[in-house]
Z-matrix of the N, CA and C atoms (Angstrom, degrees):
N
C 1 1.459
C 2 1.465 1 113.25
N 3 1.393 2 117.11 1 -29.09
C 4 1.391 3 118.21 2 174.41
C 5 1.550 4 117.38 3 -67.98
N 6 1.423 5 115.96 4 -25.55
C 7 1.430 6 122.44 5 169.02
C 8 1.458 7 109.00 6 -62.54
N 9 1.401 8 120.41 7 -45.91
C 10 1.430 9 116.60 8 -178.63
C 11 1.515 10 115.26 9 -64.13
N 12 1.442 11 112.29 10 -35.60
C 13 1.521 12 114.45 11 -177.80
C 14 1.512 13 104.17 12 -66.28
N 15 1.361 14 123.20 13 -42.11
C 16 1.390 15 122.79 14 -179.76
C 17 1.545 16 116.06 15 -58.99
N 18 1.307 17 115.53 16 -37.36
C 19 1.369 18 122.24 17 179.67
C 20 1.549 19 108.28 18 -67.42
N 21 1.444 20 119.99 19 -45.17
C 22 1.427 21 121.85 20 175.27
C 23 1.348 22 112.81 21 -58.59
N 24 1.360 23 118.23 22 -43.11
C 25 1.514 24 120.20 23 177.66
C 26 1.507 25 115.46 24 -60.00
N 27 1.316 26 118.46 25 -39.28
C 28 1.288 27 128.67 26 178.58
C 29 1.588 28 109.88 27 -61.98
N 30 1.326 29 107.95 28 -49.38
C 31 1.529 30 119.51 29 -175.99
C 32 1.709 31 105.68 30 -57.66
N 33 1.270 32 111.39 31 -51.56
C 34 1.435 33 121.03 32 -175.44
C 35 1.454 34 108.04 33 -60.37
N 36 1.272 35 118.55 34 -45.77
C 37 1.542 36 122.83 35 176.93
C 38 1.568 37 111.07 36 -56.11
N 39 1.330 38 112.11 37 -48.68
C 40 1.494 39 114.43 38 -178.33
C 41 1.513 40 106.65 39 -61.99
N 42 1.315 41 119.53 40 -42.14
C 43 1.484 42 118.97 41 -179.47
C 44 1.525 43 114.50 42 -58.60
N 45 1.369 44 108.91 43 -44.20
C 46 1.603 45 114.75 44 175.79
C 47 1.494 46 109.02 45 -56.14
N 48 1.359 47 119.29 46 -46.17
C 49 1.406 48 122.23 47 -178.71
C 50 1.610 49 114.99 48 -58.90
N 51 1.327 50 110.26 49 -27.22
C 52 1.515 51 117.73 50 -178.10
C 53 1.400 52 112.82 51 -85.44
N 54 1.335 53 122.08 52 -0.61
C 55 1.352 54 126.64 53 -179.89
C 56 1.561 55 109.43 54 -113.92
N 57 1.340 56 109.86 55 151.37
C 58 1.459 57 118.58 56 -179.55
C 59 1.575 58 108.37 57 -138.10
N 60 1.273 59 119.12 58 134.06
C 61 1.379 60 124.05 59 177.66
C 62 1.432 61 113.59 60 -97.89
N 63 1.329 62 117.87 61 123.99
C 64 1.522 63 124.59 62 -173.21
C 65 1.518 64 104.91 63 -112.95
N 66 1.434 65 115.42 64 111.79
C 67 1.405 66 113.48 65 172.04
C 68 1.608 67 116.58 66 -90.09
N 69 1.391 68 108.33 67 146.55
C 70 1.535 69 114.43 68 178.37
C 71 1.483 70 109.01 69 -135.02
N 72 1.180 71 120.32 70 168.22
C 73 1.547 72 123.43 71 176.44
C 74 1.506 73 103.12 72 -130.31
N 75 1.309 74 119.42 73 108.13
C 76 1.443 75 129.00 74 175.64
C 77 1.546 76 112.42 75 -129.99
N 78 1.124 77 118.82 76 143.10
C 79 1.640 78 124.12 77 169.43
C 80 1.558 79 105.39 78 54.85
N 81 1.356 80 113.14 79 33.83
C 82 1.558 81 111.56 80 175.43
C 83 1.435 82 112.50 81 80.96
N 84 1.365 83 117.58 82 6.83
C 85 1.473 84 113.51 83 -174.31
C 86 1.533 85 108.66 84 -132.82
N 87 1.321 86 116.75 85 150.39
C 88 1.271 87 116.60 86 166.84
C 89 1.500 88 119.79 87 -77.37
N 90 1.289 89 119.11 88 122.55
C 91 1.497 90 124.92 89 -177.02
C 92 1.547 91 102.35 90 -113.39
N 93 1.457 92 109.71 91 124.57
C 94 1.420 93 115.81 92 171.84
C 95 1.539 94 113.75 93 -118.81
N 96 1.465 95 113.84 94 120.14
C 97 1.397 96 121.76 95 -171.67
C 98 1.560 97 107.54 96 -101.01
N 99 1.256 98 120.23 97 126.77
C 100 1.454 99 123.53 98 169.11
C 101 1.534 100 106.94 99 -85.61
N 102 1.317 101 108.11 100 125.15
C 103 1.517 102 117.89 101 171.06
C 104 1.550 103 107.42 102 -106.50
N 105 1.398 104 113.88 103 146.83
C 106 1.390 105 117.50 104 176.70
C 107 1.561 106 108.77 105 -101.11
N 108 1.327 107 117.74 106 134.20
C 109 1.572 108 116.23 107 171.69
C 110 1.464 109 106.10 108 -94.42
N 111 1.226 110 116.31 109 104.72
C 112 1.542 111 120.44 110 173.59
C 113 1.546 112 116.71 111 -117.72
N 114 1.233 113 111.64 112 22.04
C 115 1.479 114 120.86 113 175.50
C 116 1.535 115 108.98 114 111.46
N 117 1.292 116 116.64 115 162.69
C 118 1.475 117 123.15 116 -175.76
C 119 1.543 118 109.94 117 -74.98
N 120 1.317 119 115.47 118 -46.26
C 121 1.475 120 116.70 119 -161.76
C 122 1.475 121 114.43 120 -115.55
N 123 1.459 122 119.23 121 29.92
C 124 1.305 123 119.43 122 -179.65
C 125 1.567 124 110.15 123 -105.58
N 126 1.335 125 115.00 124 155.32
C 127 1.424 126 117.61 125 -179.60
C 128 1.579 127 115.15 126 -63.04
N 129 1.357 128 113.93 127 -26.04
C 130 1.389 129 121.52 128 179.76
C 131 1.539 130 110.87 129 -73.86
N 132 1.348 131 116.93 130 -31.16
C 133 1.387 132 123.95 131 179.83
C 134 1.562 133 111.81 132 -66.10
N 135 1.347 134 117.23 133 -30.17
C 136 1.420 135 120.48 134 -175.49
C 137 1.406 136 111.72 135 -62.94
N 138 1.396 137 124.59 136 -39.58
C 139 1.350 138 125.84 137 -178.44
C 140 1.411 139 116.31 138 -89.45
N 141 1.355 140 124.98 139 -2.84
C 142 1.374 141 129.04 140 -171.97
C 143 1.540 142 114.31 141 -111.08
N 144 1.325 143 114.98 142 12.41
C 145 1.525 144 122.93 143 173.70
C 146 1.346 145 114.38 144 -129.90
N 147 1.307 146 116.30 145 160.84
C 148 1.541 147 119.71 146 174.13
C 149 1.422 148 106.44 147 -86.18
N 150 1.312 149 118.22 148 145.22
C 151 1.543 150 130.72 149 -175.31
C 152 1.513 151 106.43 150 -116.88
N 153 1.291 152 119.58 151 144.24
C 154 1.343 153 122.11 152 -177.57
C 155 1.627 154 117.34 153 -56.81
N 156 1.307 155 112.74 154 -25.55
C 157 1.486 156 118.56 155 179.46
C 158 1.604 157 104.59 156 -73.21
N 159 1.278 158 117.31 157 -37.97
C 160 1.564 159 113.67 158 -179.39
C 161 1.510 160 108.49 159 -67.91
N 162 1.244 161 120.16 160 -38.40
C 163 1.476 162 120.91 161 177.91
C 164 1.470 163 113.50 162 -58.32
N 165 1.409 164 112.85 163 -50.31
C 166 1.430 165 120.15 164 174.61
C 167 1.480 166 117.75 165 -60.06
N 168 1.326 167 117.71 166 -37.93
C 169 1.424 168 118.20 167 -178.32
C 170 1.573 169 109.45 168 -78.00
N 171 1.347 170 119.98 169 -26.42
C 172 1.438 171 123.92 170 171.86
C 173 1.510 172 108.69 171 -61.20
N 174 1.445 173 115.53 172 -50.31
C 175 1.420 174 119.33 173 175.85
C 176 1.568 175 114.12 174 -52.92
N 177 1.298 176 114.38 175 -44.53
C 178 1.449 177 123.33 176 -176.43
C 179 1.381 178 111.41 177 -62.72
N 180 1.356 179 122.12 178 -43.25
C 181 1.483 180 122.49 179 -177.53
C 182 1.407 181 110.58 180 -72.13
N 183 1.485 182 113.03 181 -35.57
C 184 1.485 183 113.02 182 -177.21
C 185 1.548 184 110.09 183 -70.75
N 186 1.329 185 118.45 184 -18.60
C 187 1.508 186 120.23 185 -178.35
C 188 1.523 187 109.44 186 -69.60
N 189 1.233 188 119.84 187 -17.61
C 190 1.471 189 123.98 188 173.57
C 191 1.650 190 109.25 189 87.66
N 192 1.238 191 116.58 190 4.18
C 193 1.549 192 119.48 191 174.20
C 194 1.623 193 109.91 192 -59.08
N 195 1.206 194 116.16 193 -33.38
C 196 1.461 195 126.91 194 -179.44
C 197 1.502 196 109.66 195 -121.32
N 198 1.367 197 119.13 196 98.66
C 199 1.456 198 122.56 197 179.60
C 200 1.553 199 111.76 198 -71.23
N 201 1.278 200 114.71 199 120.69
C 202 1.508 201 119.72 200 177.08
C 203 1.575 202 112.36 201 -106.74
N 204 1.318 203 111.42 202 -4.76
C 205 1.534 204 110.92 203 177.10
C 206 1.500 205 115.05 204 -52.04
N 207 1.282 206 116.84 205 128.60
C 208 1.464 207 123.82 206 -177.89
C 209 1.455 208 115.50 207 57.63
N 210 1.267 209 118.10 208 25.36
C 211 1.541 210 124.71 209 177.82
C 212 1.536 211 103.03 210 -99.64
N 213 1.315 212 111.92 211 145.75
C 214 1.540 213 116.93 212 171.07
C 215 1.485 214 106.50 213 -93.14
N 216 1.340 215 115.19 214 129.52
C 217 1.458 216 121.66 215 -168.58
C 218 1.573 217 102.23 216 -135.88
N 219 1.377 218 114.32 217 136.67
C 220 1.412 219 121.23 218 167.18
C 221 1.514 220 109.48 219 -123.80
N 222 1.332 221 113.83 220 131.09
C 223 1.508 222 120.13 221 -174.83
C 224 1.558 223 103.09 222 -112.15
N 225 1.469 224 109.46 223 123.70
C 226 1.527 225 118.36 224 179.13
C 227 1.484 226 108.99 225 -96.01
N 228 1.309 227 121.69 226 133.49
C 229 1.344 228 128.40 227 177.31
C 230 1.563 229 113.22 228 66.19
N 231 1.315 230 112.58 229 47.98
C 232 1.492 231 117.02 230 -169.73
C 233 1.472 232 115.35 231 -68.03
N 234 1.272 233 123.24 232 -16.60
C 235 1.385 234 125.76 233 -177.71
C 236 1.594 235 111.19 234 55.64
N 237 1.311 236 111.07 235 -122.93
C 238 1.501 237 114.85 236 -175.34
C 239 1.548 238 113.83 237 -68.76
N 240 1.416 239 115.12 238 -11.15
C 241 1.410 240 114.52 239 174.87
C 242 1.607 241 120.03 240 92.15
N 243 1.309 242 115.65 241 3.45
C 244 1.444 243 125.82 242 175.66
C 245 1.385 244 115.57 243 -45.93
N 246 1.228 245 117.20 244 -61.31
C 247 1.431 246 125.27 245 -174.05
C 248 1.578 247 111.47 246 -62.89
N 249 1.377 248 113.28 247 -43.48
C 250 1.485 249 118.70 248 -178.58
C 251 1.646 250 107.75 249 -68.30
N 252 1.263 251 116.27 250 -42.67
C 253 1.449 252 122.19 251 178.38
C 254 1.647 253 111.07 252 -54.43
N 255 1.344 254 113.74 253 -50.39
C 256 1.463 255 124.92 254 178.72
C 257 1.551 256 107.31 255 -60.55
N 258 1.343 257 119.97 256 -46.98
C 259 1.319 258 124.48 257 179.08
C 260 1.507 259 115.66 258 -61.99
N 261 1.305 260 115.03 259 -42.27
C 262 1.498 261 123.71 260 171.29
C 263 1.523 262 114.73 261 -60.45
N 264 1.377 263 113.89 262 -45.34
C 265 1.527 264 116.21 263 178.17
C 266 1.618 265 109.88 264 -68.59
N 267 1.346 266 120.60 265 -16.80
C 268 1.354 267 121.79 266 178.79
C 269 1.482 268 111.65 267 -88.70
N 270 1.346 269 118.91 268 -1.74
C 271 1.489 270 119.92 269 175.64
C 272 1.498 271 114.92 270 108.01
N 273 1.351 272 117.66 271 5.44
C 274 1.516 273 123.14 272 -178.62
C 275 1.559 274 105.70 273 -82.41
N 276 1.337 275 111.63 274 151.53
C 277 1.535 276 122.15 275 173.47
C 278 1.594 277 99.06 276 -95.17
N 279 1.256 278 117.60 277 104.66
C 280 1.416 279 127.18 278 -174.67
C 281 1.393 280 116.23 279 -108.23
N 282 1.416 281 116.87 280 135.64
C 283 1.438 282 121.22 281 171.92
C 284 1.667 283 98.68 282 -116.85
N 285 1.316 284 115.52 283 125.74
C 286 1.422 285 122.19 284 -176.21
C 287 1.522 286 108.42 285 -110.49
N 288 1.265 287 112.87 286 121.18
C 289 1.474 288 117.96 287 -175.74
C 290 1.549 289 118.47 288 -122.55
N 291 1.292 290 113.53 289 146.86
C 292 1.485 291 114.42 290 170.44
C 293 1.593 292 106.31 291 -163.45
N 294 1.295 293 118.59 292 -176.93
C 295 1.442 294 122.69 293 173.08
C 296 1.390 295 113.80 294 -61.11
N 297 1.375 296 120.48 295 144.97
C 298 1.497 297 125.89 296 -173.30
C 299 1.491 298 115.84 297 -56.27
N 300 1.475 299 118.24 298 -29.13
C 301 1.441 300 120.11 299 -178.59
C 302 1.562 301 106.38 300 -80.87
N 303 1.250 302 118.27 301 -14.28
C 304 1.527 303 120.26 302 -174.53
C 305 1.581 304 107.02 303 -89.93
N 306 1.314 305 111.32 304 -31.88
C 307 1.591 306 116.54 305 -170.80
C 308 1.514 307 119.25 306 -57.31
N 309 1.387 308 122.43 307 -28.45
C 310 1.366 309 115.96 308 177.59
C 311 1.476 310 113.11 309 -61.92
N 312 1.373 311 122.43 310 -41.82
C 313 1.362 312 128.60 311 170.17
C 314 1.532 313 117.92 312 -53.78
N 315 1.306 314 112.17 313 -48.10
C 316 1.468 315 126.43 314 178.11
C 317 1.574 316 104.59 315 -56.05
N 318 1.347 317 113.11 316 -60.97
C 319 1.516 318 119.14 317 -174.45
C 320 1.440 319 111.10 318 -58.47
N 321 1.294 320 122.38 319 -41.65
C 322 1.389 321 121.32 320 177.09
C 323 1.496 322 112.73 321 -56.49
N 324 1.414 323 117.72 322 -50.17
C 325 1.392 324 124.03 323 176.64
C 326 1.529 325 114.13 324 -54.62
N 327 1.383 326 110.91 325 -46.52
C 328 1.580 327 110.84 326 -172.56
C 329 1.596 328 105.49 327 -72.64
N 330 1.281 329 117.71 328 -37.51
C 331 1.530 330 115.02 329 178.74
C 332 1.502 331 112.49 330 -64.65
N 333 1.410 332 115.82 331 -46.21
C 334 1.398 333 111.38 332 179.82
C 335 1.568 334 120.82 333 -65.00
N 336 1.367 335 111.72 334 -20.11
C 337 1.459 336 113.57 335 -177.47
C 338 1.590 337 113.10 336 -106.04
N 339 1.262 338 117.62 337 -7.08
C 340 1.484 339 122.09 338 175.61
C 341 1.539 340 120.59 339 -110.86
N 342 1.279 341 111.27 340 -15.50
C 343 1.483 342 119.04 341 -178.24
C 344 1.497 343 113.59 342 -113.18
N 345 1.334 344 112.14 343 136.57
C 346 1.570 345 117.21 344 173.80
C 347 1.621 346 102.14 345 -121.66
N 348 1.209 347 115.41 346 105.12
C 349 1.519 348 124.97 347 -170.57
C 350 1.431 349 109.29 348 59.12
N 351 1.222 350 123.64 349 -123.55
C 352 1.511 351 126.23 350 179.30
C 353 1.522 352 113.76 351 -88.31
N 354 1.310 353 116.33 352 1.42
C 355 1.606 354 118.20 353 -175.26
C 356 1.515 355 108.41 354 -106.65
N 357 1.346 356 112.57 355 140.67
C 358 1.385 357 117.94 356 168.49
C 359 1.524 358 113.60 357 -82.88
N 360 1.278 359 120.43 358 138.30
C 361 1.432 360 124.68 359 -178.15
C 362 1.582 361 113.36 360 -90.74
N 363 1.351 362 116.14 361 2.48
C 364 1.412 363 125.60 362 -173.71
C 365 1.619 364 101.80 363 -100.65
N 366 1.368 365 113.32 364 161.81
C 367 1.409 366 118.57 365 171.59
C 368 1.526 367 110.55 366 -67.06
N 369 1.445 368 115.74 367 -41.90
C 370 1.434 369 122.78 368 176.40
C 371 1.524 370 105.91 369 -116.41
N 372 1.272 371 117.87 370 140.00
C 373 1.511 372 120.74 371 172.52
C 374 1.422 373 111.86 372 -74.84
N 375 1.418 374 116.20 373 116.60
C 376 1.436 375 113.61 374 -179.95
C 377 1.483 376 117.75 375 -63.65
N 378 1.393 377 118.14 376 147.56
C 379 1.470 378 123.93 377 -174.86
C 380 1.594 379 103.17 378 -105.80
N 381 1.290 380 112.72 379 138.32
C 382 1.586 381 118.19 380 177.91
C 383 1.564 382 98.89 381 -120.99
N 384 1.440 383 106.31 382 120.59
C 385 1.485 384 110.07 383 -177.04
C 386 1.542 385 105.17 384 -135.80
N 387 1.475 386 113.33 385 149.49
C 388 1.525 387 111.92 386 171.77
C 389 1.503 388 113.74 387 -78.86
N 390 1.289 389 106.32 388 147.69
C 391 1.539 390 113.96 389 -178.55
C 392 1.552 391 107.34 390 -148.90
N 393 1.230 392 123.41 391 112.45
C 394 1.368 393 128.73 392 169.41
C 395 1.568 394 109.44 393 -105.60
N 396 1.296 395 117.07 394 104.77
C 397 1.379 396 119.93 395 -178.42
C 398 1.490 397 117.46 396 -40.13
N 399 1.350 398 115.56 397 122.39
C 400 1.454 399 120.17 398 -179.09
C 401 1.466 400 119.69 399 82.86
N 402 1.353 401 115.16 400 1.47
C 403 1.391 402 119.80 401 179.08
C 404 1.595 403 113.33 402 -130.46
N 405 1.398 404 113.31 403 144.66
C 406 1.538 405 120.35 404 -175.02
C 407 1.497 406 110.46 405 43.03
N 408 1.229 407 119.86 406 52.67
C 409 1.504 408 126.40 407 176.82
C 410 1.561 409 110.50 408 -69.45
N 411 1.325 410 116.90 409 -19.31
C 412 1.406 411 119.46 410 175.51
C 413 1.465 412 115.39 411 -60.84
N 414 1.247 413 116.85 412 -15.30
C 415 1.562 414 121.52 413 176.39
C 416 1.297 415 109.93 414 -74.12
N 417 1.366 416 122.99 415 -22.96
C 418 1.480 417 130.29 416 177.34
C 419 1.559 418 109.20 417 -102.79
N 420 1.303 419 117.59 418 106.56
C 421 1.523 420 116.39 419 -179.22
C 422 1.539 421 110.75 420 -57.76
N 423 1.401 422 114.84 421 143.72
C 424 1.425 423 119.97 422 -179.13
C 425 1.592 424 108.95 423 -96.99
N 426 1.289 425 114.80 424 -21.95
C 427 1.534 426 118.57 425 179.07
C 428 1.602 427 109.70 426 -109.86
N 429 1.331 428 115.65 427 143.71
C 430 1.300 429 120.87 428 174.28
C 431 1.468 430 119.09 429 73.57
N 432 1.379 431 115.08 430 7.75
C 433 1.478 432 117.71 431 171.71
C 434 1.536 433 103.35 432 -119.83
N 435 1.377 434 108.91 433 134.75
C 436 1.551 435 118.98 434 179.39
C 437 1.561 436 105.03 435 -128.11
N 438 1.343 437 115.46 436 127.68
C 439 1.467 438 116.60 437 173.72
C 440 1.659 439 100.79 438 -106.81
N 441 1.292 440 112.87 439 134.94
C 442 1.457 441 121.34 440 176.04
C 443 1.724 442 106.46 441 -73.34
N 444 1.242 443 108.96 442 -36.19
C 445 1.581 444 112.94 443 -176.22
C 446 1.555 445 109.98 444 -142.82
N 447 1.317 446 114.99 445 136.14
C 448 1.430 447 121.07 446 174.46
C 449 1.539 448 105.23 447 -111.11
N 450 1.298 449 117.90 448 118.84
C 451 1.423 450 121.58 449 -176.14
C 452 1.534 451 108.38 450 -109.27
N 453 1.329 452 115.20 451 135.50
C 454 1.487 453 120.06 452 176.46
C 455 1.477 454 104.93 453 -149.10
N 456 1.423 455 122.26 454 103.31
C 457 1.331 456 127.62 455 -178.67
C 458 1.649 457 108.12 456 -106.62
N 459 1.365 458 109.63 457 125.74
C 460 1.502 459 116.32 458 -176.09
C 461 1.475 460 117.64 459 47.48
N 462 1.402 461 119.33 460 38.18
C 463 1.394 462 123.61 461 175.76
C 464 1.487 463 114.35 462 -72.87
N 465 1.386 464 116.80 463 136.42
C 466 1.434 465 114.97 464 174.84
C 467 1.624 466 112.48 465 -121.08
């Protein structure tokens, strides 16, 4: 049994080493985004790191040039969730989407930056949903749903 515990401890340590915490300051709050280091050229790596376009767009929406308060927003290919988190903190009703295998990282970042205990610090609690483009679109209603903005930053 001790051997299994040692294996788990080593595995957890390796996972911690593969993560990096990136602090930001938006909307008067510290936002900490966890990135996953899963290699430079893997498909998985694309959605688990912060890209320059995401940082730039988060700064842009924080500037107030584009008012998102009370707007319904869907973010496609959200990755780590930085833009959706900032939009939520600015008062938008945000649905944050990405591939199913990316979402655990996204959801962890969204929860840790928009919840205090059991309470959401945003006007609208952000929703994190899986979306593979062109597949299982029935999960997203086609009638009666209106998004004011569709955001896609550095999507591939």
